[in-house]
ZAKE-299268 format. One record per residue (C-alpha): z, x, y. Coordinates in steps of 0.001 Angstrom, whole numbers, plus 500000, padded with zeros to 6 digits. Layout:
# residues N
ZXY
...
END
This chain:
# residues 481
500213499897500150
500901502811502203
497179504149501645
495792500612502557
497957500564506229
496344504134506631
492919502761506057
493253499731508419
494846501661511080
491440504096510966
489323501154511325
490778500238514006
489705503313515857
486397503117514296
485521499690514555
484352499718518076
481579502187517816
480256501300513896
477061500170513385
476499496876512797
473950495040510388
472818491618509259
472357492351505584
472640488376504499
471131484738506141
471693481662504229
470446478441505738
471486474773504689
470145471572506024
468196473549509325
465069471763509853
462934471639506715
465004474125505124
467330472716502476
468357475545500803
467202479453501624
468811482617500884
467458485994502322
469283488937501591
468427492339503337
468463495401501600
470973498354502465
469293501475502806
470475504633501838
471555507434504533
467746508688504230
466390505518505745
467882504203508439
465816501411509961
465919497745508503
462827495930508742
462162492681507074
458926490363507235
458634486791506802
455265485301505511
454483481976504656
452315478860505614
452454476598508697
455856474557508637
457468476390505677
460616477745506989
459301481312508916
460417480120512284
463630478412511186
465176481587510330
464613482811514207
466414479884515440
469283480565512945
469834484183514180
468989482756518059
472087480170517153
474318482878515670
473531485136518714
474908482118520876
477957481475519157
479167485129518624
478638486052522579
480857483197523134
478023480581525117
477644476968524052
474261475765522368
472114473922524063
471582470413523612
468201470722522368
470017472367518781
471180469249517665
467342468484516937
467644471378514585
469653469815512084
467930468091508885
467731464374509975
468511463086506127
471459465861506120
473020465056509008
474802468315508960
473836472163508627
475209475037507692
474530479214508341
476391481631506505
475183485507507930
476872488514506101
477431492029507949
477896495388507177
479681497421509871
479291501277509121
481834504166511161
479495506711512599
480917509526510099
479735507446507352
482983507816505701
483685503739505183
482280500204505532
483436496926506283
481831493766505426
481987490797507483
480871487103506560
480735484441509246
479606480755508527
479895477373510194
478797474027510229
476597472095512830
477406468392513291
476581465575515688
480053463722515983
480858460656518028
482748461031521611
485363458736522852
482452457764525893
480350456364522982
478135459331523328
477392461611520622
477518465839521086
476514468692519121
479770470613517387
480252473620515849
482957473136512523
483963474410510204
483987477945511381
485132480796508691
485404484317508937
485612486825506384
486424490610505634
486775493541503453
487211496876504312
485547499872501942
486550503462502368
485974506590499757
487393505292496386
488935502307497664
487498498570498072
489644495728499440
489084492659498497
487369489914501021
490299488255502607
489869485164504942
490763485940508831
490635483020510233
489324479225509329
488784476094511638
489300472684509991
489460468875510898
492187467989513266
491767471132515095
493569473038512081
493431476882512085
494465478283508825
495481480812506958
498959480391508423
499619484250507563
496844485309510032
497287482589512644
500835483791513035
500065487542513443
496721487269515293
498213484175517777
501919485455518278
503373483986520826
500537481776521642
501744477786522441
500143475706519331
499160473091521873
497377475383523966
495337476642521015
494782473167520002
493623471946523268
491174475028523646
489563474403519908
489006470717520977
487278471879523784
485176474292522380
483916471776519766
483336469365522658
481239472185524470
479143473240521041
480513476433520815
482593478727518707
486158478566518990
486529481774516729
484319483955519558
485291481516522529
486065482982525887
490087482025525252
490207483668521846
488486486817523640
490738487338526484
493553486624524051
492334489335521766
491919491886524718
495583491189525671
496214491604521981
494746495086522238
496702496004525263
499921494620524492
499718495116520288
502379498147520448
505319495544522006
504466493340519038
506178493955515573
504819496725513417
502771494555510727
500758494027513985
499367497425514110
497648497082510505
496488493706510952
495135494739514639
491743495353512571
490936492364512390
491150491710516138
488863494870516682
486377493214513728
486174490107516069
485884491828519175
483237494124517840
480993491266516369
480999489738519909
480321492845521655
477241492994518850
475878489179520059
476154490316523675
474731493913523717
473000494274520516
471301491334519279
468501490246520581
466155486925519683
462588486373521031
461181482797520105
457982481482520682
459388479894523665
458673483502525514
455027483090524879
455195479426526527
456906480765529422
454132483560529458
451385480960529596
453153479378532460
453259482737534566
456502484261534046
457343488006532462
460399487408530190
461419490734529430
464675490959527090
466388494706527405
469234497230526950
468677500491529286
470869503125530667
470764504855533962
473002506849536545
474701503975537312
475671502652533881
474265500226530891
472154497210531438
471182494418528983
470498491021529009
466884489222529700
464879488343532800
461879485991533813
459883487564536635
457031486076537916
453346487091536989
450950485434539436
453439485759542626
455891487811544192
459394487684543294
463029488801545092
465699491091543447
468635493104544727
467614496793545156
470338497610541786
467946495548539912
464835496396541122
466252500085540143
466941498483536657
463415497217536134
461756500453537221
463659502216534561
462704499813531776
458756500069532771
459064503580533118
460221503425529086
457221501185528502
454976503602530255
455721506313527648
454666504256524995
451904501863526502
449728504920527571
449439505498523657
448812501951522900
446339500966525804
444920504390527162
444676504587531024
447134501369531198
450411501878532969
452937499514534790
454701499331538161
456466497422540065
455108497648543611
457975496991546472
456152494584548972
459354494296551541
462841494680551872
465538492788553720
469354491693553758
470678488367552105
473582486310553860
475774488556552022
474755491861553272
472544492663549767
469538494672550074
466898492213548420
463375493968547705
460273491212547447
458365493158544722
455244492406542543
454215493594538738
451125495401538919
449084497323536271
447501500745536945
444068501119535167
442223505037535889
444334504950539101
443171501360540275
445985499217541188
445506495112539732
448191492356539775
449772492095536081
448348488398535918
445150489541535551
445613491542532091
444921489944528820
447704487744527479
448285489826524395
449148493136526766
451644490753528196
453175489673524919
453359493214523945
455108494071527617
457539491247526424
458474493023523099
458158496884523678
461033497635525310
463107496264522263
460819497674519974
461873501069521908
465359499914521175
464865499860517255
463446502876517148
466267504563518860
469191502556518255
470876502361515152
472909499286515900
470483496962517759
468920494120515909
465543492651517384
464607489472515777
460613487764516838
459166484964516012
455112485955515481
455371489277516017
451495489150515479
450449486933518600
448009488500520688
448222492072519029
445222493843517448
446223493797513579
445587497161512692
448058498504515958
450405495748514313
450908497455511018
451163501197512765
454079499482514919
456284498547512146
454937501230509885
456448503986512480
459293501769513085
460218501698509300
459761505377508685
461233506965512059
463474503917513584
466947503948513377
467805499712514149
467136496891512402
464003494280513128
463277490826511766
460157489270512485
457629486496511154
454199486886510809
450994484894510094
448633488171510184
448994489799506747
448385493838507857
452013494631507950
451985493534503469
449726496934503371
452031498827505143
455646497795504901
458060499115501609
458267495802499096
461640495105499907
460849494445503308
458632491422502538
460053487989502259
457727484868501563
458293481355502323
457889478621499470
456613474867499565
460233474089497858
462525473318500533
465533473900497966
464249477177497646
462741478242500650
462321481932500826
462028484427497602
461002488008497450
457384488372495116
458464489837491435
455810492202489295
454591494090492344
454340497763491755
454167500740493721
450767501211493925
450037497411494517
448063496044497522
450946493438497965
448266491509500552
445885491154497711
448847490369495498
449862487693497625
446421486171497768
446097486514493878
449384484528493784
448727481350496202
445885480589494071
446988481581490354
450987480725491221
452175483503489371
455438483341491311
458710481558490133
457868479421493097
455027477781494718
453658479991497770
451257477566499656
450650473945499042
446680474075498863
444734472072500858
442156470036498627
438982471133500033
436659467602499536
439571466037500667
440031467853503621
436349467081504354
436900463261504019
439586463071506142
437429465453508901
434574462975508276
436576460089508800
438432461551512187
435159461779513290
433319458573512684
434321456899515938
432922459863517879
429553459152515908
END
């Protein structure tokens, strides 16, 4: 027991700088996915990057994975879900459940922690007669692994009906001195606001105080404080290191805006988050943020010049003024430079603009081990050969984690077979990895073959009857004739 306490105390110090990876995703009753499990291989130390590509026909659950990760990011960051998330719940089931498993590895590779976070999404009736989306049945479990020692998975915290919180032994330690009435009120408020209670701002503030005041608590808190650090580490991961790019970004592009998600450092510190810059007009930003975006663009230009020879981006400052608070505001415009000639970015192709929106995050995946980037339809607007080159480079030399959906099958010819996940037509088993794939197989050709001969455990494609399709086209065009 003494050695166990030593391990726990050691993890308190290492948790803050540990590398976080998602290693499993389980989806139940989200959109058209009744049941779907994706296991993400844990690579050895010679292969740092983790790439997962999801392929399949339209409407088979690819985007649902990105939706699930977007929900995860929102909740562990302490933010409320948007009202539109209620429409992601399968209408027949009435309640969805999501489960995510993580590994947290210390920088010296001396040990790992594993964590499992699960929660439900349910529409509940409100007192005022209006229903609301609630995050229910949250459960966080974790275990610590160290050389010659693997401690069992234990339940850290679990929410229940009537604002209960268990297990009692953990609640007594982690919420020591907290008025139970205050906790119940905050728990009900989190439910009403469609946010996580375990990762709520209230819990965050409590745990930050716990870290400061830990020495004044009883001795057992010193060994249990690793649980506090685990929750804070996952929250930090959601806020600063997990990025989700949905198809909404492409929609925003068509409306004349450039959505940028980023994580950069400059002499002033670290900046992370997202911004929305006008493409077809000028925009105003504080001087500090203009400098941050110049740093982002400088990083982009290193890679962009290799992808599109002769192309560079720039922020052109058009005017400077002070606002009512005395802050320096720059009026600026995004421009592209080709062979020394300046052109507003709005006149570049949508493919180049799409590439710009994801490129800074791909740079993060290449360089930062604890960054996870999830992108829906990574291939949209990107030349297929270039797509294959990018994902191969990230898998071979990258450090972070990339999860993406794709219609283009080029990555099947370049990625390791363990990186590929395929959707099926079975809503009870939406995701599989193809079996009987040899090292020298062209996975793209095997996939095409299995679509036709249906040689896997599940049907991969609901083949259209050509004759019936032709008849449908003819009927649809009858009035036109």
